[in-house]
N, C-alpha and C positions, 0 to 999 in steps of 0.2 A: 160564128159571126156575131151572135148576140153577146157572147161573153167578151169578145174583143171590143165591141162597142161600149160595154159597161166599163172595161178597164180604161179605154180612152176617155170616157166621161169622168172617171175618177181622176185621171191625170190632169185633164183640162180644168176640171172643177176645183182643183186645189191651187190654182194659179193666182188666187186673190192675195194681195199683199196683206200680211198679218204678222203677229209675233207669237211664237209657240207658247201655248197655254194662255187663255184669256185672263186679263186682269181688269178689274173694274176701274174705268177711267173717271166716271162721275155718275151722279144720280140726280133726278128731279122728282120730288124735293131732295135737297142735298142732305148729306149725312150730318145729323145734329142740328139741322135748321129748324126754325120756328116760322110757320106760315100763318097768315091771318085767317084764312078760310080753307076749308077742306079742298084738296086738289081733286081734279077729275080723274086723273090717272097717275100711275107711277112709271117712270122711265129710267132704265139703266143703260149706260153706254160703256162698251168694253174696248179693249185694245185690239181685238180681232173679231172675226165672225164667230158667232156662237149658235149652237142648236138649243131649242127651247123644249122644255118638258111640260107635261100636264101640271106638274107641281113645282114649276119654277119659282113661284112666289108663295111664301107663307107669311102672313101679316097678322100681328097680334096687337090688339088695342089696349088702351089704358087699363081696362079691367081684366087683362090677361086672357081675354077670349079671342078666338080666331076671327079675323075679318076675311071674308071670301071675295077675292077680286074676280075680274072677268078672265077669259081665256088668254094666256100669254101669247103675244105676237110681236113681230118686229115693227118698230116705230117707222112709219112712212116707208116701209119696205127695206130699211137699212139693216143688213145682216149682222152688224155689230151692235145692235140694240135689243133690248127686251122691254116690252111695255105691257101693262095690265090696267084695265079700267077699274077704278075704285067705286064702291057703292056710295050712294048719297046718304046724307045725314050722319056723317062721322062725328063722334063726340070730340070735344076738346081734350087735349092730353097728348102723351107721348106714345108713338107707335113703333114697334120693332118689326123690321122687314128682314126675313131670312130668304136668300135667293140661291138658286142652283141652276147652272147651265152647263152645256157641253162644249168644250173648246173645239175649234176646227181640227185640232190634231188628236181628237177622240178622248181627251182627258176631261172628266167632269171637274168643275170648280164651283166653289160656293163661298158664301160670306154673309154678313149681316150688318145692318146699320139702323139708326133710329132717326125719326123726324117727329116734330110736334105740331099740333094744331092749336092755335090760340095761345096756350102757355104750356110749359113742360110739366109732366107729372113728377111727383116727388121721387119716384124710381121708375126706370124704364121696364116695360113688360119683358118677361123672360123669352129669350130666343129658343126655339125648339132644339133639343139636343140630338134628335134623330135625323137631322137634315144633312149631317156630314157623312163621311164614308162609313159604311157598315164593315166592321173588322173582318167578319167571316167572309163576306162577299169579296172584299178587297184581297184577302189572302188567297182565295180560290182563283180569282181572276188573275192575280199576279203569277200564281203557279202555272196557270194555263199559258200565259205569255212566255214564261221561262221554257216550258216544254215545247211550245211552238217554235221558238228560236232554235233550240237544240235539235228538234226533229227536222226542221228545214235544212240546217247545216248537214245533218247526217244523210238526208235524202239526196240533196243536190250534190254534195261533195262525193258521196259514193258513186253516184251516176257519172260524175265528171271523171273520177279516177278510172272507172271501168271503160269509158269511151276514149279517154285520151292517153292513158297509161297502158291499157290492154294487157292485163296480167294473163298468163297462159291458163291458169286455173281460176276462173271467176266465181267458183261455187261459194267461197267464204263471203262473197258480197251480197248474196241473196238475203241473208238475215238482216244486215243493216238497212238494206233497201226497204224490206217489208216493215221493219221496226220504225224507220223514219216515216214511211207513208201512213201507217196506222196511227202512230203517235200524233202526227201533224193533223190527220183527219179528226181524231178524237178531241185533241186540244182545241182545234178550230170550232168544232161543234159545241164544245163546252163554253168557249168564249162567246159564241153567238147566243146561247141560252142565258148566260149570266150577264149579257150586255145591259139589259133593261134594269136589273137590280143594281148593277155597277153605276149606271148613269144616275139612278134615282136615290142611291145611298140607302137601299133597303136590304132586307135579309134575302138569302138565296131562295127561300120559299116563294117569294113573289115572282120568281121566274115562270111560275105556272100561269101568270096573268097573261092571257092571250092578247088582250088589247095593247098592253105595254110591249109585248114581244113584236107585235105587228108594227108599232111605231118605231121600234129600233131598226127594222129592216129598211126604213125610208131614209135613215141617216147615212153619212159617208162611212163610218166604222162598220155598220151593219152590212152595207153593200160590199165593202172590202172583204169581210169575213165570208159572205155568201159567195163571192167570186172565188175566193180561195178554195172553198168546198167544191165548187163546180170544176175548178182546174184539177183538183186531186182526183175527182171521180172521172173526169175526162181522160186523165193520164192513165188510170187503171184500165179504162176501156180500150185505149189505143195501144197498150203494151203488146197484146197478141198480134196486132197488125204490124207494129214496128219491127217485130222480130223477122219478118219476111222481107224487110226493106234493106237497101244498101246501107253500109255504115255511115256514109255522109248524110243520108236522109234521116237516120236515127239521131245523129249528132245535131242536125238542124232542128229537129222536132224537140229534142231535149233542151236545147238552148232557148228556144222560144218559150217553152213551158217554164223554165227556170226564171227567165226575165219577167214573165207574167206573174209568177208567184212572188217575186221580189217587189213587184209593183203594188201588191196588196198590202204590203207593210209601208212602203214609202208614201202611198196615197192617204194613209190614215194616221201618220205620226208626225214627228217634228219637221220632216222635210217638206210636208205639204203646206206649211205656213211659214211666215217670216220673210226675210229678204231673199231675193234671187231664187224664187221657187223652182223654175224649170231646171236651173243648174243644180240646185239642192236635191231635187227628185232624181236626176241622173246620177249624181254622186251617191245618193243613198242606195239606189239599185246596184250600182257597181260595187259599193262597199259590202253590201250583203252577199252578193254573188262571190266576190273574192274571199270573203270570210268563209263561206260555205265550201268553196273549192279547196281552201287551205285546211281548215279545221276538220271538215267532214272527210276530205281526202286523207288526212292523217289517220283517222279511225279506220278507213278502208285499207290503207297501207299496213297498219298494225295488224289487222285481222289476216291480211294476206301473208304477212311474214310469219304469223303464228299458226295459221290453220290450213294454208294451201298444201295440197298433197306433195307438190314439189316447190322448193324455194323459188321465189320470183327471180327472174333474171335481172342482171344489173341494168339492162335497158329499161325495165319497168320502173325500178327505183330511180334511175336517172331522169326518166320522163316526169315522174312526180316531183323530183327536185326542181326541174325547170318550171313546172306548173306552180309549185309553191313560191318560187322566186317571183314569178309574174304576179301571183296573187298578193304577195307582200308589197310589191311595188304599187299596185292599185290601192291597197289598204293604206299605205303611207300617204299617198297623194290625196285620196278622198278623206282620210282621217284628219289630215292637217286642215283641209278646207272646212270640214264639218266642225272641228274644234274652234276654228276662228269664228265661224258663223254662230256657234252656240255660246261662246264665251264673251266676246265683245271687248275684253281687256285682259291683260296678263294678271292683274290683281284678282280677277274672278277665280283663278285657279285655286286660291287658298281661302277666299272670302265667301264663296257660295257652295251650296251642296252639289250643284252641277259640276263646278270646278274640282271639288275634292273627289267626287266619284270618277270624273275623267282622269284625275291623277292616278287613282288606283288602277284604272284600266290601262293607262300608259305604262305603269310599273309592271303590271302583269304581262303586257305585250312585250316589254323588254326581255323578261324571263323567257317568254315564248320564242322570241327571236334568237336568244342564246341557245336554247335547246334545238331550234331549227338549224342553226349554224353547225352545231355538233353533229346532227344527223347528216347534213350536207358533207361534212368532212368524212364521216364513215362511208357515205355513198361514193365519194371520190376514191377512197382507199380500196373499196370493193371493185371499182372499175379498173384500177391500175393493173392488177395482175391478171386480168381477164384473159390475156393471150397466152399465158404460160401453160395452163392445162391443155389448151388446144394444140400447142406445139408439141407437148409431150405425148399427147394422144396420137399425133401423126407419126412420131418416131417409134413408138412401142410396137404397133402392128408390123412395121417393116422389120423389126428385130425378132419378134417372137410370134407374130400372128400371121405371117404371110404363108399362103398355101405352098406346100412343097418345100418349105425351108427345112434344113436338116435339124433333127432333134439334137439337142445338146443341153447343157446345164442352163437353167433359167437365169437370165441376166438380172442383175440387181436393179430395182426400180430407180428412177432418177431421184437423186437425193433432194432435188428442189421441190418435188411434188408434195410430199407430206407436209413440209412447213407451209407451203402455199395454201393447201387445204385447211390446215389448222388455223392459219391466219385468217382465212375467209370465214371460218366458223366463228372465230372470236369477233371478227368485225360485224358479222350478221347479228350476233348476240348483242353487241354494243349498239348496233343500229336499232334493234327492237327496244332496248331500254331507253334510248334517246327519243324514239318516236312515242313510246308510252308516256314519257315525261311531257312531251309536247301535247299529247291528248289531255292529260290531267290539267295542265295550265290552260289549255284551250277551253275546257269546260268552265273554268273560273272566269276567263275573259268573256265568254258568252253570257254568264250570269250577270256579270257587272254591266255588260252592254244592255241587257234587259232592264236593269235598274236605271241606267242612264236614260233610256228612252222614256221612262216614266217620271223623270225629274225635270222640274222647271229649268229651262236653259238660263244661264247667267245673263245673257243679253235681254231676255224677256223679263227676268227678275229685276234688272235695272230699269227697264221701261215701266214695270209695275210700280217700282218705288217712286217714279215721277208722278204717279196719280196723286190727287190731292189727299193730304193727311186729314183724318177726321177732325172736324171743327165743332165747337159747341156754340152755334149761333143763337143769339137771343138771350143768353144767360150772361149778364154783365159780370166780369171777373172770373167766370168759370174757366178751367184749364183742362186741356186734353193732352194725353201722353201716349205715344206708341213705343213700347219697350221691347226690343228683340231679345230672345233668350236662346241659349244652346247648352243643354245638359251633357252633350257629348255622347248620347246614346241614340240608337235608331229611333226615329220619330220624336226625339226629345228636343226639338227646336221649334220655334214659332215666334209669335208676338203676343204681347198683352196690351190691350187698349184700355186705358184708364181715363175716367172723367171725374173731376173733382169740382163741386160747386158749393158755395160761391167762390172758393179759393181765398177766403179771408179769415181774419182772426175770429175765433169762436167756433160754433157748430158748422160742420161741413159734411156733405154727402160724398161718398166715393163709390163708383161703380167700375167694375173690371170685367172685360170679356177676353177669353183666351182663344187664340187662333193657332192652328197647326202649321206645318211647313208649307202647305199648298194654299193657305189662306182660308181654310175651312174651320168652322167652329169646332173646338175640341174639348174633351173633358180632362181635367187634371185632378188628382186626389186632394190636393190642398193648395191654397193660394193665401199668402200672408203679406201684409204691408205694415211698415212701421215708419215713424217720422222722428227725426232727431234735429234739434237746433243746437249745434255744437258751440256757437258763440255764447249762448246763455247756459250751456251745460244742462239742457233739457232733453229728456228722452232716453231711450227710444219709447215712443208712444205707440202701442199696438192699435191698429185701425180696427181689428176684430172683424175682418171680412167673413161673411157667411155665404154659403152656396144657396142661391135663390132659384136653382133649377135652370141652369144654362148660363148664368152669369153670377159674379160675386159682388156683394155690395154691403155697405154700412151707412147708416144715417147719424151715427153718434161719434164722429171723429172730431174731437175738440182740440184745436190748436190755439194755445193761449196768447202767443206773442207773434208780432210780425217779424219778418226776416227771411233769410234763405235757409229753408229746411232741407234736410237730406231724406228723401223717400227711398226706403229699401224694400224691394219686392222680391219675395221668395216663391219660386214656382216648383212644386214637387211633382215630377212627371211619372214617378213610380213609387213603389214601397220603399225603395232605397236610394233613388236618384233625385236630386234637387239642385237648383241653381239660383243664385241671388244676383240681382241687378240693382243699381242705384241711379237716382235722378235728383237734380236740384229743383226745388219747388219754391217759388217766390210767393210768400203770404203777406198780404197787405191788410190795412184796416178797412 
């Protein structure tokens, strides 16, 4: 009863309107603004509800020393805000604010901006480099998510195959059931332990921090993971009791458990926020269950075909064929809806990471459907001659096996029987190969699906793009640029925010901050900027940017003439990969 109440609260608690992945809508003081006197507090407003961390704000003063704000809280109880009181007596100059919160869909997001008191400093203080994602923690957490999805498909799909297709020899299904249960239990426990370091962007060693772990348990992702653990342990305890119950009772209990497990994903990921939350939650649960019945059932069928003591009858294979067809129908309907909800426009298929990842998933799904169609064809061929052996079997005893029949020369066997047996053997081998192909492609689809759940949806990305661009208030003539880049490699995309002041002929300062694909501060091995005035055949002039520990800057950029200069920014994202982007910059006297 308690577990059911928790799941209902998870479901109802996710019904607030929001957009998947929080994006910063605005701040007070504003990004780049100059205020006359020190503000009493700092307030951020997001596009959706956010969870706060003990270290949600890191503020650095003009002297590069950390300023310790008050405890983060929601402004006036609004869940889409984050506020922290500032200490009194703040000195004039520029302050850098690095922030980190947890979206309602469980993904941590972070960013940074600056504001000034009195007048800006010559250079902004460095933003901390350790406030973004920790690579080891993120890799471990993503691995756990991959394993959890695969294990859930294996566990639910195998159980569905055993209950609905009823193979005569279920012994090969014991191994996938135990493997799915133990893997899902272990992966869920690991995700729960790693949740605090994942949210805080710290190393896995900080998972031993009991206070941080306790805080994690009060958030929606922590509650969902705890519920999943409780469901798995409850299932293990009920298995001995279920064996003594009627098949319909076991089927009902298994269905309820599967729906509850699916809810632990839907309540903590993209479906829990955005538009049409109740419909999206229902669609997400059905999508996950259909995926598990199809892909996990495929694995169960493959093991049955290879390891059962006796080959499964045609009725078992045909029953799975019907189950797979129903699952694919549900997947298509829910998939179309979820794609529309996440994309927002057709152009997003090629212009956003979410759209490109979704395209890869769709392509893999097409291959999966082709393999499934081939399996369905072999299943139909197996079923077609099913009556022939029975008919022959009835005739043969009458001829040679009836008691009291006169002995005589053994009759020749029916010439149709050996070809039918040989054809059945060939068809069973072909069915095994096509099912194996389905399983291989299915694993790819599952992995891409896991990546997709961790990618900012295109609709939310478009909404985030509507947030105000960074401005440089209070600096006459200063210019700010946001330049997107994409090196075509994993993690090799993001934006560079550049500020140039005063943006006039003569000496200029140039500061650049690099953000990753999710809007978090990121490290790049090298950042270069050069300026060319083609009309006067001047340049390129190297800005000579240097790494200042979290941002890149120079105070010695000399642009001798007014005009429209071409600024070329080169971002090296690895030892061998780099990309260059250009912008036009108007320089005045």
